[in-house]
C-alpha positions in Angstrom: 41.8 -61.8 28.1 40.2 -58.3 28.1 36.7 -58.0 26.8 36.3 -56.6 23.3 34.7 -53.2 23.1 33.0 -54.3 20.0 30.8 -56.5 22.1 29.7 -53.7 24.4 25.9 -53.5 24.5 24.3 -50.1 23.8 20.9 -49.4 25.3 18.8 -48.0 22.4 16.4 -46.3 24.8 19.2 -44.0 26.0 20.0 -42.8 22.5 16.4 -42.4 21.6 15.8 -40.4 24.8 18.6 -38.1 24.0 17.3 -37.6 20.5 13.8 -36.8 21.8 15.4 -34.4 24.3 17.1 -32.4 21.5 14.0 -32.3 19.5 11.9 -31.0 22.4 14.6 -28.4 23.1 14.4 -27.2 19.5 10.6 -27.1 19.6 10.8 -24.9 22.8 13.3 -22.6 21.2 11.2 -22.1 18.1 8.1 -21.4 20.2 10.0 -18.9 22.4 11.3 -17.2 19.3 7.7 -16.8 18.0 6.8 -15.0 21.2 9.9 -12.8 21.2 10.1 -11.7 17.6 7.7 -9.7 15.4 8.6 -11.3 12.1 9.5 -14.7 10.7 11.1 -14.9 7.3 11.5 -18.1 5.3 14.8 -18.0 3.3 16.4 -20.3 0.8 20.2 -20.5 0.2 22.0 -20.5 -3.2 25.4 -22.2 -3.2 25.3 -23.2 0.4 28.4 -22.5 2.6 28.3 -23.1 6.3 30.9 -20.5 6.9 28.8 -17.9 5.1 25.7 -18.7 7.2 27.9 -18.3 10.3 29.0 -14.8 9.1 25.4 -13.8 8.6 24.4 -15.0 12.0 27.2 -12.9 13.5 26.0 -9.9 11.5 22.4 -10.4 12.8 23.1 -11.2 16.4 20.0 -9.4 17.6 17.9 -11.8 15.5 17.7 -15.6 15.4 18.3 -18.1 12.7 17.1 -21.7 12.5 18.5 -23.8 9.6 17.9 -27.6 9.3 15.5 -29.9 11.2 12.6 -28.7 9.1 10.1 -31.4 10.3 10.8 -30.5 14.0 10.4 -26.8 13.3 7.1 -27.6 11.5 5.9 -29.4 14.6 6.8 -26.5 16.8 4.9 -24.0 14.6 2.0 -26.3 13.9 1.3 -28.2 10.7 -2.4 -27.4 10.4 -4.8 -24.6 11.2 -6.0 -26.7 14.2 -2.7 -27.2 15.9 -0.7 -24.0 14.8 1.0 -22.2 17.6 -0.3 -18.8 16.4 -2.5 -17.7 13.6 -1.3 -18.7 10.1 1.9 -20.3 11.3 0.9 -23.5 9.5 1.5 -21.6 6.3 5.2 -21.3 7.3 5.3 -25.0 8.2 4.0 -26.0 4.8 7.0 -24.4 3.1 9.7 -25.9 5.3 11.0 -28.2 2.6 14.5 -28.5 1.1 17.3 -26.1 1.7 15.4 -23.5 3.6 15.5 -21.9 7.1 13.8 -19.4 9.3 14.9 -15.9 10.3 13.2 -14.5 13.5 13.7 -10.7 13.8 12.3 -7.5 15.2 14.0 -5.4 12.5 11.8 -3.4 10.2 10.7 -5.0 6.9 12.5 -2.3 4.9 15.8 -3.0 6.7 15.6 -6.7 6.3 14.7 -6.6 2.6 17.4 -4.0 1.8 20.1 -5.9 3.6 19.4 -9.3 2.0 18.8 -7.9 -1.4 22.2 -6.3 -1.4 24.1 -9.2 0.2 26.2 -11.2 -2.3 29.4 -13.1 -1.7 31.4 -14.6 -4.5 33.0 -17.9 -3.9 34.9 -20.6 -5.7 32.8 -23.2 -7.5 32.4 -26.7 -6.4 32.2 -29.9 -8.5 28.8 -30.0 -10.2 28.2 -26.2 -10.1 27.3 -24.5 -13.4 29.8 -22.1 -15.0 28.3 -18.6 -15.2 30.7 -17.4 -17.9 33.5 -18.4 -20.3 37.0 -18.5 -18.8 40.1 -18.8 -20.8 43.8 -18.5 -19.7 46.0 -16.6 -22.1 49.2 -18.0 -23.5 52.4 -16.8 -21.8 54.3 -16.8 -18.5 52.6 -17.2 -15.1 53.5 -14.9 -12.2 56.2 -16.8 -10.3 54.9 -15.3 -7.0 51.6 -17.2 -7.5 53.0 -20.2 -9.4 56.4 -21.4 -8.3 58.4 -23.7 -10.7 57.6 -26.7 -8.5 53.9 -26.4 -9.4 54.4 -27.1 -13.0 53.8 -30.9 -12.8 50.6 -30.2 -10.8 49.3 -27.8 -13.5 50.2 -30.3 -16.3 48.3 -33.0 -14.4 45.2 -30.8 -14.4 45.5 -30.7 -18.2 47.2 -27.3 -18.7 49.7 -27.0 -21.6 52.7 -25.9 -19.6 56.5 -25.9 -19.7 59.3 -24.5 -17.7 61.5 -21.7 -19.2 64.3 -20.5 -17.0 62.4 -21.5 -13.9 59.2 -19.8 -14.9 56.0 -21.7 -15.9 54.6 -20.8 -19.3 51.3 -21.7 -20.9 52.3 -22.7 -24.4 48.9 -21.8 -25.8 45.6 -20.3 -24.7 43.7 -22.7 -22.5 39.9 -22.6 -22.3 38.9 -23.6 -18.8 35.1 -23.6 -19.2 32.2 -22.3 -21.1 29.1 -20.7 -19.7 26.6 -23.4 -18.9 29.2 -26.1 -18.3 28.8 -28.5 -15.4 32.1 -28.1 -13.7 34.5 -31.0 -13.1 36.9 -31.3 -10.1 39.8 -30.3 -12.4 38.0 -27.2 -13.7 37.1 -26.1 -10.2 40.7 -26.6 -9.1 42.0 -24.5 -12.0 39.5 -21.8 -11.4 40.6 -21.5 -7.8 44.3 -21.5 -8.6 43.8 -18.7 -11.1 41.4 -16.7 -8.8 38.2 -17.0 -10.8 35.3 -17.3 -8.3 32.2 -18.0 -10.3 29.7 -19.0 -7.6 27.6 -16.5 -5.8 26.4 -17.3 -2.2 23.1 -15.6 -1.6 20.2 -15.8 0.8 16.8 -15.3 -0.8 13.8 -14.3 1.3 10.7 -16.0 0.0 7.9 -15.5 2.6 7.2 -13.5 5.7 4.9 -14.0 8.7 4.2 -11.2 11.1 2.9 -11.4 14.7 -0.4 -9.9 13.5 -1.0 -13.2 11.8 -0.5 -12.0 8.3 1.5 -14.4 6.0 2.8 -13.1 2.7 4.8 -14.4 -0.3 7.7 -12.1 -1.2 8.1 -11.5 -4.9 11.1 -9.8 -6.6 8.9 -6.9 -7.4 8.1 -6.4 -3.7 11.8 -6.1 -2.9 12.6 -3.8 -5.9 9.7 -1.5 -4.9 10.7 -1.2 -1.2 14.5 -1.4 -1.4 16.8 1.4 -2.6 20.0 -0.5 -3.5 22.0 2.7 -3.6 21.7 3.0 0.2 24.9 2.1 2.0 
């Protein structure tokens, strides 16, 4: 009788060693980036989407992003004045909490602030997001190119007041999908997507900057408004 794979013994020291290896690799990458780039920006993300972060990475290929593993990055930078890799980097480490990351770049401060202040990308809301405005669907026929007759049971299951008339789906009355401030349910999110109402805004907000001169600053909205001309293309 063949041995069960469930009884296979896994040596924990091997997995631990691999984990430590990956952490050391990240520490080395962060330190190398500190040496290569003039600025480090701390950023936070609103309405996180991995695909959007990937798009930004592609747009900023000459720079470097680190997102996740905050504790390991803090070790690399130094968590106190005594063990920091360079002057004032412990101030960066102290703020590596929650949904934040680091941008290493040699681009000018003006260019960085301008680009991220202008960058916005609308997306469809997810369950638990807050509705940013009232959405209501008017009474009447739905475009058969977007809503084929076979979708009528699906729409009715989502709570929409629908009926088929000569193969075309009709809303028999106005339907209020959500009000501003609502915490969105799965059904509301599905309806908003079906009717092309993206209410969530993906945005990367720059909160602090460290420069190779050792200066660490908090970025206020006023700083951005003063330095960024949002009419520039």
